[in-house]
ZAROPA-461280 format. One record per residue (C-alpha): x, y, z; residue in one letter; residue number from 1. Coordinates in pm, whole numbers. Layout:
N
<x = X; y = Y; z = Z; res = A; n = NUM>
...
This chain:
171
<x = -529; y = 516; z = -752; res = M; n = 1>
<x = -656; y = 699; z = -1060; res = V; n = 2>
<x = -518; y = 429; z = -1290; res = E; n = 3>
<x = -682; y = 158; z = -1080; res = M; n = 4>
<x = -1020; y = 331; z = -1093; res = I; n = 5>
<x = -999; y = 364; z = -1470; res = E; n = 6>
<x = -887; y = 2; z = -1516; res = N; n = 7>
<x = -1134; y = -149; z = -1270; res = E; n = 8>
<x = -1441; y = 72; z = -1318; res = F; n = 9>
<x = -1393; y = 259; z = -1646; res = G; n = 10>
<x = -1321; y = 612; z = -1758; res = I; n = 11>
<x = -1679; y = 727; z = -1694; res = E; n = 12>
<x = -1657; y = 635; z = -1325; res = V; n = 13>
<x = -1313; y = 797; z = -1302; res = L; n = 14>
<x = -1448; y = 1120; z = -1453; res = D; n = 15>
<x = -1742; y = 1113; z = -1211; res = Q; n = 16>
<x = -1511; y = 1057; z = -912; res = V; n = 17>
<x = -1279; y = 1342; z = -1013; res = I; n = 18>
<x = -1573; y = 1578; z = -1068; res = E; n = 19>
<x = -1759; y = 1493; z = -748; res = E; n = 20>
<x = -1447; y = 1483; z = -528; res = A; n = 21>
<x = -1370; y = 1847; z = -613; res = E; n = 22>
<x = -996; y = 1786; z = -607; res = L; n = 23>
<x = -754; y = 2076; z = -587; res = E; n = 24>
<x = -532; y = 1895; z = -838; res = S; n = 25>
<x = -832; y = 1832; z = -1066; res = K; n = 26>
<x = -712; y = 1470; z = -1080; res = G; n = 27>
<x = -393; y = 1556; z = -1270; res = A; n = 28>
<x = -135; y = 1335; z = -1099; res = Y; n = 29>
<x = 222; y = 1246; z = -1185; res = T; n = 30>
<x = 439; y = 965; z = -1047; res = A; n = 31>
<x = 680; y = 1214; z = -889; res = V; n = 32>
<x = 426; y = 1446; z = -726; res = G; n = 33>
<x = 307; y = 1468; z = -367; res = N; n = 34>
<x = -60; y = 1534; z = -311; res = Y; n = 35>
<x = -262; y = 1612; z = -1; res = P; n = 36>
<x = -394; y = 1308; z = 182; res = D; n = 37>
<x = -731; y = 1483; z = 178; res = S; n = 38>
<x = -750; y = 1414; z = -197; res = E; n = 39>
<x = -707; y = 1042; z = -143; res = L; n = 40>
<x = -980; y = 1045; z = 121; res = H; n = 41>
<x = -1211; y = 1242; z = -109; res = S; n = 42>
<x = -1152; y = 992; z = -389; res = I; n = 43>
<x = -1216; y = 700; z = -153; res = L; n = 44>
<x = -1538; y = 857; z = -23; res = N; n = 45>
<x = -1679; y = 940; z = -366; res = V; n = 46>
<x = -1581; y = 607; z = -524; res = L; n = 47>
<x = -1724; y = 428; z = -223; res = G; n = 48>
<x = -2058; y = 604; z = -265; res = K; n = 49>
<x = -2068; y = 538; z = -640; res = I; n = 50>
<x = -1973; y = 170; z = -620; res = K; n = 51>
<x = -2110; y = 79; z = -278; res = G; n = 52>
<x = -1767; y = -11; z = -142; res = L; n = 53>
<x = -1595; y = 75; z = 184; res = S; n = 54>
<x = -1266; y = 265; z = 188; res = A; n = 55>
<x = -1108; y = -56; z = 323; res = Q; n = 56>
<x = -1231; y = -257; z = 22; res = E; n = 57>
<x = -1108; y = 7; z = -222; res = I; n = 58>
<x = -765; y = 27; z = -57; res = L; n = 59>
<x = -733; y = -352; z = -58; res = M; n = 60>
<x = -808; y = -351; z = -432; res = G; n = 61>
<x = -560; y = -69; z = -481; res = F; n = 62>
<x = -294; y = -266; z = -292; res = S; n = 63>
<x = -330; y = -545; z = -549; res = N; n = 64>
<x = -290; y = -305; z = -842; res = C; n = 65>
<x = -5; y = -118; z = -673; res = F; n = 66>
<x = 181; y = -441; z = -595; res = F; n = 67>
<x = 157; y = -560; z = -956; res = H; n = 68>
<x = 293; y = -225; z = -1073; res = M; n = 69>
<x = 582; y = -258; z = -829; res = L; n = 70>
<x = 671; y = -608; z = -952; res = T; n = 71>
<x = 663; y = -489; z = -1313; res = R; n = 72>
<x = 877; y = -181; z = -1256; res = Q; n = 73>
<x = 1107; y = -299; z = -976; res = Y; n = 74>
<x = 1143; y = -672; z = -1023; res = L; n = 75>
<x = 1508; y = -649; z = -918; res = V; n = 76>
<x = 1394; y = -569; z = -560; res = F; n = 77>
<x = 1184; y = -885; z = -546; res = F; n = 78>
<x = 1432; y = -1111; z = -722; res = D; n = 79>
<x = 1700; y = -1022; z = -468; res = A; n = 80>
<x = 1509; y = -1221; z = -202; res = H; n = 81>
<x = 1386; y = -1577; z = -164; res = K; n = 82>
<x = 1108; y = -1529; z = 93; res = T; n = 83>
<x = 851; y = -1272; z = 195; res = S; n = 84>
<x = 1023; y = -1238; z = 535; res = F; n = 85>
<x = 1352; y = -1150; z = 365; res = E; n = 86>
<x = 1185; y = -898; z = 135; res = F; n = 87>
<x = 968; y = -733; z = 399; res = L; n = 88>
<x = 1262; y = -704; z = 637; res = S; n = 89>
<x = 1448; y = -486; z = 384; res = T; n = 90>
<x = 1179; y = -225; z = 322; res = L; n = 91>
<x = 1332; y = 44; z = 543; res = D; n = 92>
<x = 1696; y = -51; z = 489; res = D; n = 93>
<x = 1696; y = -96; z = 113; res = Y; n = 94>
<x = 1365; y = -66; z = -72; res = I; n = 95>
<x = 1239; y = 267; z = 63; res = H; n = 96>
<x = 1582; y = 441; z = 38; res = P; n = 97>
<x = 1602; y = 324; z = -325; res = E; n = 98>
<x = 1251; y = 458; z = -388; res = A; n = 99>
<x = 1356; y = 792; z = -238; res = L; n = 100>
<x = 1647; y = 809; z = -482; res = K; n = 101>
<x = 1394; y = 788; z = -766; res = L; n = 102>
<x = 1129; y = 1004; z = -598; res = Y; n = 103>
<x = 1303; y = 1231; z = -343; res = P; n = 104>
<x = 980; y = 1388; z = -220; res = D; n = 105>
<x = 798; y = 1058; z = -169; res = A; n = 106>
<x = 649; y = 997; z = 173; res = I; n = 107>
<x = 721; y = 634; z = 254; res = T; n = 108>
<x = 588; y = 450; z = 557; res = P; n = 109>
<x = 818; y = 285; z = 808; res = G; n = 110>
<x = 839; y = -92; z = 859; res = F; n = 111>
<x = 1052; y = -199; z = 1156; res = R; n = 112>
<x = 1111; y = -576; z = 1139; res = P; n = 113>
<x = 1165; y = -803; z = 1438; res = N; n = 114>
<x = 1235; y = -1165; z = 1354; res = R; n = 115>
<x = 1089; y = -1373; z = 1637; res = I; n = 116>
<x = 1190; y = -1713; z = 1499; res = D; n = 117>
<x = 1221; y = -1896; z = 1167; res = E; n = 118>
<x = 845; y = -1883; z = 1110; res = N; n = 119>
<x = 745; y = -1556; z = 1277; res = T; n = 120>
<x = 814; y = -1195; z = 1180; res = L; n = 121>
<x = 679; y = -883; z = 1345; res = E; n = 122>
<x = 657; y = -571; z = 1131; res = L; n = 123>
<x = 577; y = -242; z = 1300; res = V; n = 124>
<x = 417; y = -10; z = 1045; res = Y; n = 125>
<x = 433; y = 366; z = 1105; res = T; n = 126>
<x = 281; y = 625; z = 876; res = S; n = 127>
<x = 140; y = 975; z = 896; res = K; n = 128>
<x = -102; y = 864; z = 625; res = R; n = 129>
<x = -261; y = 603; z = 853; res = K; n = 130>
<x = -327; y = 341; z = 584; res = L; n = 131>
<x = -260; y = 7; z = 754; res = P; n = 132>
<x = -511; y = -166; z = 527; res = V; n = 133>
<x = -290; y = -74; z = 232; res = L; n = 134>
<x = 12; y = -215; z = 418; res = A; n = 135>
<x = -186; y = -532; z = 494; res = R; n = 136>
<x = -279; y = -570; z = 128; res = G; n = 137>
<x = 85; y = -533; z = 24; res = L; n = 138>
<x = 191; y = -790; z = 286; res = I; n = 139>
<x = -72; y = -1030; z = 147; res = N; n = 140>
<x = 48; y = -973; z = -209; res = Q; n = 141>
<x = 410; y = -1025; z = -104; res = T; n = 142>
<x = 318; y = -1362; z = 49; res = A; n = 143>
<x = 143; y = -1461; z = -275; res = R; n = 144>
<x = 442; y = -1348; z = -482; res = Y; n = 145>
<x = 675; y = -1573; z = -283; res = Y; n = 146>
<x = 412; y = -1852; z = -281; res = N; n = 147>
<x = 389; y = -1856; z = 98; res = E; n = 148>
<x = 90; y = -1915; z = 324; res = D; n = 149>
<x = 104; y = -1660; z = 605; res = L; n = 150>
<x = -125; y = -1593; z = 897; res = D; n = 151>
<x = -123; y = -1216; z = 951; res = V; n = 152>
<x = -241; y = -1065; z = 1278; res = Q; n = 153>
<x = -278; y = -690; z = 1332; res = E; n = 154>
<x = -252; y = -498; z = 1656; res = E; n = 155>
<x = -330; y = -126; z = 1662; res = L; n = 156>
<x = -56; y = 40; z = 1864; res = V; n = 157>
<x = -215; y = 379; z = 1797; res = E; n = 158>
<x = -593; y = 389; z = 1759; res = E; n = 159>
<x = -569; y = 622; z = 1458; res = D; n = 160>
<x = -381; y = 356; z = 1256; res = G; n = 161>
<x = -56; y = 552; z = 1246; res = S; n = 162>
<x = 128; y = 265; z = 1418; res = I; n = 163>
<x = 25; y = -98; z = 1369; res = V; n = 164>
<x = 210; y = -415; z = 1461; res = K; n = 165>
<x = 168; y = -694; z = 1208; res = F; n = 166>
<x = 265; y = -1042; z = 1322; res = T; n = 167>
<x = 329; y = -1276; z = 1030; res = L; n = 168>
<x = 346; y = -1649; z = 1090; res = T; n = 169>
<x = 430; y = -1907; z = 825; res = R; n = 170>
<x = 181; y = -2190; z = 817; res = K; n = 171>
């Protein structure tokens, strides 16, 4: 998130966000660290106030940046599949376990796939972090990566966003 803020809005905005958010970590993050979710929410709130954006808009922008980082660093995961359905169906069985080998303390969301038919996939997202908009953004980016046009419907299973069913349909 910090890298995205610097790249998208500049170092001055990043410094302002870190100062105003009063982060316990002081904004010093590493790729292998775990940080309280409260810090993410503080960053989202402060950046939102500064730039006039909602947390949803910021997270959608972050999903784009995060996805591009993933494709640069872990292209082998993407190249192993021919479609977004194939890739998304492997998140819990292959992708997230591989990520945990690299970052053992990472907190990954769950994605339970259910293939309805050739053109329909249900993905049930579960996460203590309650960031379904980030999941939605990554689903959208995955569809773009595989050059597919998907209709994505969301159904809140839990009102707090900790469980969301995404229904993806190829157009």
